N, C-alpha and C positions, 0 to 999 in steps of 0.2 A: 319666386316660389319652391317649395320644398316641402320634405315629407317627413312625418315620425307616424311609425306603427301607421295606421289609416287615416291620422289626421291630415290636412291639406292646408296650406297655408299661404295665402296670395297676399302677397305684397303690395298696398293698395298706396300707398305713400309714403315717403319719406321726411319726415318734419323736425325740425330742431331739437334736438338731443334725442330723436324717437324716431317712432315709424308706426304707422299705420296699416293693420293687416285684419283679412277675412279670414276666418278658420271654420273648414266643414270637416265632418266624419271624426271630430273629438268623440270622448268619453263621456262628458257633460259631468264630471265627478266632483268638480266646483263650481257651484252656484248657488244663489239666493231664490229661497223657495218660497210661496205664501203660504201661511197656517191656516188662515182662515180668511175670507171674505167679508168680515165683520169688519165695520167702522168701531173704532172707540170714542164716541160721542163728546166726550170731556176734552180730547187732546188731539182730534182729526190724526190719526193715528191707524195703522192695522199692523198687526202681526207677520212677522217672516223670521227666515233664520237662512242663515249663511253655512253651509254644509260640505262637507269633502269627504268623498267617497262615504256619504250617508250619514258623515257624523257632524252634531252640529259644532259649531266653533264658536256662533255667537248667536245670540237673539237679536233681530233687530225691528224697531217699531218704525218705520219711517212716516214722516207727516204728508196727508194730501195738499198739503199749502207749498210752493216750493220755497218759502222764504221761511217758513217755521222749522224748529229744531224738533228732530227725535230721538228716541231711545234706544239704549244700546246695553248690555250686559251678557256677560263671559257663558262660554257655555262650554261642551267638554272639552275642548279644544283640540289641539294639534297630537296632545301630548297620547290620546286615545284614537289617534288616525293612524292606522297603516298604509303608509303612502313612500313607495321606494321612489318616485317620481321625483317630492322635494329633497328626499337624502342622494340621490343622484346629483341634484346641481347644487346642493350644498357646498360642497368643495370648491367646484369651480368658480361661483359665484364669489370666491374668496382670492380667486387665481389673478384677478385683475385685467380689463379690457379696455380697448381704446376705443370704441366706435359701436355703433348701430348692429349693424353685422357681429359683431363679436358677440352679443348680448343676447341676440336673437338665438343663436346657435346654441347657446349655455342652457336658453329655458325654453330650448323646445318639448323638453320632457313635460314642463310644467304647462305650456300651452295644450297638450295632449289631455289635458283635465278639463280645458275649459267646453261652454255648450257651443254649439254653432253659434256663428254672430262676426260682429264688427268689435276690435278693439285698438285702443291707442295703448303704448307699450313707450312710457320716458324714463329716460335717466336722469331722473332729479335729485331734489335737494327735502327732507322732510325734518319736522323736529319731536323728537323724542318725548312730546307733549300731547295731551289731550285736549290743546284750544281752551280749558276752563282752569289752567294755573295749576294743574294735577301733574305728575311724572305717568306718563303712558302706561306703565307696569303697576300703577296704585289704583287704579280705575275699581269699584267696587263692584260684587257678583249681580246686586240687582238691577231692576232697569232704574235707568236715569237720563236725565236728557243732558244732552250736549251740544253746544253751541256750533260746532264745528260740523256736526250731523245735519246738513240742510243743502238743498240744490244749489240756493244763491243766497248770501248773506247780504241780508238791509242794512245799511248804514244810517239810521234815523237822519243822526245831524245834515247827512248828504244829499239824504233821499235818493240812494244810490243802491244797485244790486251786485254783489261783486260775488265772483266762484271761487274758492278756496284753493278747487284742484288735488285735493286729498292730501294735505300737507302736514295736515296730523294724523298722530296714531294710535290704534285701539291695539292691544297684545288678542295671542290665539292661544298662547304657552301657557302652561300654571305657572304659577310664583317659585313653586318648588322644585322648579328645573333650572333656577340660578346658580349660575356657578362663579365665583370670584374669581377666581383664575382666567377664566376664558374672557372675563369683561377686561383683567388688566393685559391680555395678550392683545386684543383689538386695541386698548389704548396704547399700547407701544407701536401695533402698528400704524394706527391711525398718524402718531408722531414721526413717524420714520420717514417720510418725505416719499412713500413709494404710491403708486396707484392704489387708492382705497378699494378694499372690498364693498361691495353691494348689497344691501338688505334688500327684500321682496315684498312688494305689499300689494294689495288690491283693493282697490278703490270701487265703493259698492256704495260710500257713504257720504257723499257729496266731498265735504271739506275734509273728512276723514277716512282714513284707511285702514284694514285690517293688514297686522305686519304676519306675514306668512312664513318667514325666514329671517334672522337678525336681531333677535331681543339682545343678544349680548353685545351685537353693534351698537345698537340702539342706546343700550347703558353707557357703552365707553363713552359715546359722542354725547352724552349726560353728563359725563363726570368730566370731559373736556370743553363744555360749554359749545360744541359744536354742533353744525346739521348734519343730517344723516343721508349720506349717499346711499338712492334708493330707487331701483326699478318698482315704477306704480302703472300698473295695469287697471285699465280703465275700459269697461264693457259699454260701446258705444248701442246706437240705434237708428232705426231707419225712418225717416219722417219726411212729408210733404205730402204730395198727392202723387198720382199715376206718372202725371206729365213732368214731375219738378222733383225728385228723389234725392234727400240730403244722408249722409252720415255723420250723425250728428254724436257730441261726447260731452254735452252739458247744457244748462237753461238757454244760456246763450249760444248765438251763431258766430262761431268763432273761423276768423276768416283763415287760419293758421291749421286746423284740427278738422273741422265740418269738410265734407268732400260732396259737391256735384257727384251724381252718378249716373256715368253715361257707359258707353262700348269701350273708352281707352281707363275708366276706372278702376276696372281688375275685380269689380266684384261679382265673386262666385253665382252664376245662372241658377244655383239652388237658393240661395238667400235671397235673390232678385225676385223669383217666380214665388217663394212664401210671402215675400211682402206685397207684391202685387195683386196676387190671388187675396189677401186679406183685405187690401183697400176697394177690390170689387165687391165683396163680400161687403164690405161697409156700405159702398155706395147704393148696392141693391137691398141696405137694408136687411140682409140674412140674420136670421140669429145666429151671436158668435156663443163658440164652443167655451164652455166654464172652465178656468186654469185648474191645472191637475193641482192639487193641496197636499202637501209635505204630512207623512205619516208614520213618519220615523221615530227616535228616542226621543224621550221628553225634554224640552228643552230647559235645561237647567246647569246651573254650573257644577264644575269638578274641580274648580282652582283651588289650590293652598292658601290661607291666609300668610301673611307674612306683612313684617313691620320694615319697611325702607330706611335705610341708613339718613342721615341728614344730607350727605354729598348728592341724593336723591332729590329729596324735597327741598333742599334749597336752589338743585340745578334749576328749577321752574323759571326761577328770576331772569334767567338768561335768554328765554325764549317770549314770544309773543301770544298772548291771546288771539283767539277767534277773531274778538273785536279790534285788536290791534291792527293782526294780519292784513284784514279787509281794510281796514284805514290805510294800511301803508300800500297797498295794490292800487286801490285809488287814487290815490295822492301822486304814484309815480315819482320818486325820488332822484330817477336817473340825471335831470337837469340838477344838482347840488352834488352830484358825486366828487365833482373835482374844487368844488366851493370853498373858501375859506368862512371860518365861521362867523367872521364881519358880514361877508358876503351874500350868508344862509341868513341868516339874522335879517337883512334888509328885504332880501327875497320872500321873505315868509308873510310880511306886512304887503305883498302884493296879489297876495293868493286870492280867490274868492271868499274863502273861509280862513282866514289867519290863526285863529284859535284851535280851530279845530286842526288845523294841519300841523299847529305848533308843536301841539300835545301828542300828537303820532310820532312827530318826525323825533321830539326829545326822548319818548320813549324807545324809539328804534336804536338810537343813538346808544340807550345806557346798555341794551341788552346785545348789539351786537359789539358792545363794548369799543365802536370808532373813535380814534385816539383825538376829536374833534369834541369829544363829548364835554367834557369840564369849561373848555372856554368857551363853548355854547351855550351851556346853561348860567352860566354865571353873567353871559350878555342878557339874556331874559329874566335873571333875578333882579339885572340894576334897572328894570324898566322904569322911569321915574314917575309913573303914573298907577296907585292901586285901584281903581274906578272901573266898573263893566269887565270887558271881556279881557281887558289888560291883566287882570286880580286874576283870573283861569291861567292866562300862561304863566304868570310869575310863581302862582301855588304848583303847577306842574315842573318848573323848573329847581324849586325848593326840594321837591320829595325827590327828583333827578341826583340833585346835590348830596343828599345825605349818605350816598355812597362815597363819598371823598372827605376824608375824615385829615384835615390840616388847618394851619393857622390861617392861610386866604379866607378858605371856606365857611371858616369856625365864625370867623369876623362877620361874613355877609348874613349869618342866621342871629349873632347878636345885636346888628341892625335892625331885623325884622322881629325880634322879640319885643323893642321898644320903638316900633316904627307908628305904634299908631292906630294899625289896624287889626282887631280882635283874630279877625279868620285867618290872617298871615301869619299874627305871631303865633297862634296855638299851633299852626304846622312848622314853625320855625323850632317850638321849644321840643318839637319829636325828635331834634338832631342829638340831642345830649340820653335820650331814652335808652338806650344801651351803653351808656358811660358807666362805668365800675365806681 
C-alpha cells in the first residue's frame, strides 16, 4: 500500500511480470470519455476520446460487438498537453529496474492521473506496428479500422476467440517530434546488453495500446527488428452479482489476472460500495444516471505529416499482424521450442488443423528470424503432394523461402517453375522478381 499526493494505491495481487492494484483519490486526468450516446448504425460503433488533462490524445470508436474491430484517429497529442507527471517519470523509466516493486514506485506519478478503479500493470513486450502491417507512427490521422482494436480477435479457421492483450501500439505524439539522434541513442542502449529501458502504454483498445512514453524507443526497436519492453497499463472493471464479484481485465475469465472479491482481496471499501450500490439499483430496476459526456476541445488531429524512411516501412515484415499473432497465441508453440526442424515437421501433421498450424508457424519463424527457419521451410516445400491442403502449406513455404537467396533455394524454385502446377509455378516465378 502506498500514497502519492491524495492517491491511495492498494496492492490486490502480484502476477507474472506484473501487479493488480486498486486506485482511489486520483486526479482522473487520464481517461476515456464518451462523446455521444448515439450508435453508428453502419458499423456498430460509438464515439469516444482518450484525454489527458482534458486534451484529446486520440479519437476512439469502439464497437458494441466484442469481436468486431473499432476505429482510431490521432488527436492533439501529448505535444499539446502540460503533464509534469509524465516528465517526472520519463528519465527514471530509462534507468532500468528488476521487478514489480521497482516499476510501481517509478510510475506512481502517472498512477496519480488515473481514474478511481482497478488496474493491471504488466512489464511485457509489445510490437512497434499497428497490427495491420504498418509502422506504428505511420498511422493516418483520419478514422481507420484496426484489426487489433477489438476485445477478442475471432480466428475464423479455428472458430476461436483470442485476446491480444494490448501487444500493438498507437502513437500519441506528433511525428515532427522525431529525433534521429535519440533513436540512435536507444539503438546503442538496446544493443549494449544492459537492462533495457521501458516504454509506457495505456491499453484501452483491446489488442492495441496508446504509447504514452517511448516513441523513440519504439523506433529503435523497429530498426533492430526487436520487440519493445513496455509497461502496459490496463483498466479493469468489477463484474458478476452482489454475491459473486470479480475483478476482470478482459473478455474472457483469466485465472491469473481476474480476481474474486472478498475480505482478503484488498479491494477498497469505496470501490466495493460503488459497485454494490450500482448492482442494487440494477436489481431494483431503478433508472440509471446517464454518463457524463465529453464537452472539451474538438477531436481533430494536430499531427505533422512525415514520410517515413525505408528502414521503418520495411521493418513491419519482422512483426506479426493481428491475425498472425492471434494464431500464434491460439496454437501455443511452447511444445516445439526445443524440437529439431524434422521433429517439428512431423509434429505439425499431428495437429487438428495442420494447414493452419503450419502456415502460422512458418510466418512466426520468419518474423522472429528463428535459426531453424530455412531448414523447416525447405522440408515443407519438398512435400511430395500438390493436392488439397498440402498445396497451401507448400505455397506458404515458398513465400517464406524467398528471403533466402542462395543456390540451394534457387534450385527449389527452378523445380517448381516446371512442376506442372500453375498455382505453385506462378508463386515460384516471383523468386526472381527483384533480381536485376
